[in-house]
N, C-alpha and C positions, 0 to 999 in steps of 0.2 A: 504493500500500500504506500510505500515511502522510500525515498532515497536521500542519503545525507552524507556529508563530509565533515570530519573533525580534522583540524589542521593547526600546526604550530608554526608561526612565521619566524624563521630563524634570524631574520634581519632585525626585527623589532621586538621579538619575544612575545608577541600577541598570540592569543589562542582564540580560535573561532569555530563555530558550527553553522553550517547552512543546511537547510532541510526543505524538501518539497514533497507534497503528497496530495492524493485525492481523499482528503480527510479534513474535517473541520478543525481549524485552529491547532494545527500540528505543533506549532511552537510552544503552546501552553503545556504540553505533556512530554515533549520529545527531547528538548535541548537543555542541558545543564552544564554550567561552568562555575567553578569557584577559583578565584585568583590564587595562584601559588599552590593549588591543590590538584586540579585536573579538570577533565571534561567527560561527559557521558551523553550518548545519544541512544535512546531506547525506542524500538519500533516493532513492526509486524503486529501481532495481537499483543500490544504492549502491556507491560506490567508497570503501572505508574510509580511503584516504589523503587524501581531500578535507579531512577535519577537521584533521589535523596539518599537512599541506602548506598549507592555507588559512591557518591561524594563523601559520605561518612567513612567508607572504607579507605578511599584515597587520602582523606584527611588524617586517618590513623596511620598512614604510611604504607598501605598496600600498593603493590604495583598494579599497572593496568591489567596485566595478565591474571594476577590473583583476584583482582576486583571482578573481572568478568567471570572467572571460574566460580568464585564464591556466590555471586548473584544467581547464576544459573543453577548451581548445585543445590541451592536452597529452594528452588522454585519447581514444583511438580509440572508446571506448564511451560518449562523452558524451551521445549522443542517447537513451540509455536511462536517463540520470541526471537528478536534480533537485537543485539546490543554491541556497541563499540565504545572504546574508552581511551583516554590519554591520561597518563599520570604526571606527577610533578617533575619527573626526570625527562619528560618528552617522549616516553615510550608508549606504544600503541598496542591494543589487542582488540579482537572482535570475535563474535559468536553469531552464527546463524543456525537456528534450530532445524532439525531434520524434516519437520513437517510444515515449515513455512511454505506458503503457496508458491508455485513456479511463476516467474523465475526469481530466485532469491540467492544472494551471495554477498561476499565482501572481499576487499583487498586491504592489506596493511603494508604501508611503506614507512620509510625512515621518519618522515615529518608529517604524515597524514594517514588517515584511514577513510575508506568509503564503504558504505553498506547500503543495500537496497533489497526490497521484496515486492512481489507482484509487479515486476518490471517487464518491459517489452523483451528483455533478454540481457545477456552478459555484456553486450555492447554499451549499455547504459553506464555500468560501473567503469568500464574501460574508458569511456569518453570523459567521464568526470575526472578520472585520474590523469589522463593524458592532457586534458585542458588545464588542470591545476599545475602540472609540471611545466607546461608550455607558456604559462602566463606569469612567470616569475617577475617580469618587469612591472606588473600592475601593483598598485597599492593593495594591501592584504584583503580588505573587504571586497573590493572589486574583483580580485583574483578568485575568491570563493564564489561570487555570483557568476563569474564567467564559466567556472567549472560546472556549476549546476545547470547553467543554460545549455552547455554542451551535452550534459546528460539528458536534458529534456529533448533536445534535437535528435538524440539517438533513440528516442522512444519513451523515456521517462516511465512514470507510473502508467501501466497499460490501461488502467481504468479511467485516466484523465487527470485533470488539474483542479485544485480547490484552494490549497493554502501553502504557505511557505514562511520560513523565518530565517533571520540572520542574527547571530549572537556573537559578539566579539568582546573580549576582555584584554586589558593591558595590565599595568602593574598596580592599578587601583582595585579596591575591593568591590566596587560597583562597575557595571558594564560600561564599556566605551560606546558600544552600539547594540541596541536591542530593538529590532524592527520586525513587524509581522504583517502578513496579509492573511487574514483568518478565513475569508470566504470571497474569492475573487476569480474572475474568468481567466486571468493571466497573472498568477501570483508572483512568479519570478520577475516579470516585467514591473510589477508594482514594487517589489523590493528594490529594484534598480532605481526607480523614481524616488523612493523614500531615502535610499542611501545618498542620492544626490542632494536631496533636501537637507539631510543631516550634515553634509559637508559644508553647506552654506550657513547653517544656523547652529545646530546642537553642538557640534564639535568645538565651536568657538566659545559658546556659553559654558560648556563643561570646564574650560580652563580656569574659570573664576570660582568654581565650586570647591569646597574643602577637598584636599588631597593630601598625600603623604608629606610633601615638602611644605605645604601651606595648610595646616590642619583646620584653619578657620576660613580658608578661601580668601578671595579678594573682595573686600567689603565695600568698595567704592562702586555704586551702581553704574557710574559712567563707564566702568570697564566691562560691563556685561551688556551684550546686545540681546535684550529680551524681546 
């Protein structure tokens, strides 16, 4: 029902998840990141607890591989689930249950993982991976969106389109970017529009908010473009 990418941008240290699905509000239940801890994407006949429990395991020091193993081992329904994860060391792991509907699968690479289920075929996963590797010159958020667009062009979710999300964290405890199209005829195109809006407004306003170097933020309203 869904395909997604988790990636670590080695140039900036940012971590991101992009997801698309023929499912309402996929970003509300699928994508989880905690700064300095790791990331989880849970899908197929998803278990909503994989996200919070996975982050708790990662926060306790579990590797991505152990986190995926522990989540699925404790779940009697794991064979209809799909999950992939990144840990604090930038290592990735993934699991696709044996009874996930065709076509379902995943790939794990050095700096990213891609997983999908109920897809048009394995070309979707391959297209996401190839596009991500080929778009290294793009800023991280746009690189993730370009990779997802390539997956959609390769067939995407074979049931159609409905929702998508893009979640990016940097070194702050709150997200750098968290945008969603919960019910849209072309959700990935809508994410591209929202990301462009964020570049013009939100990312500049965020600089005046409380952050690690400036725990109270910049308190002069003239410095914030609201």
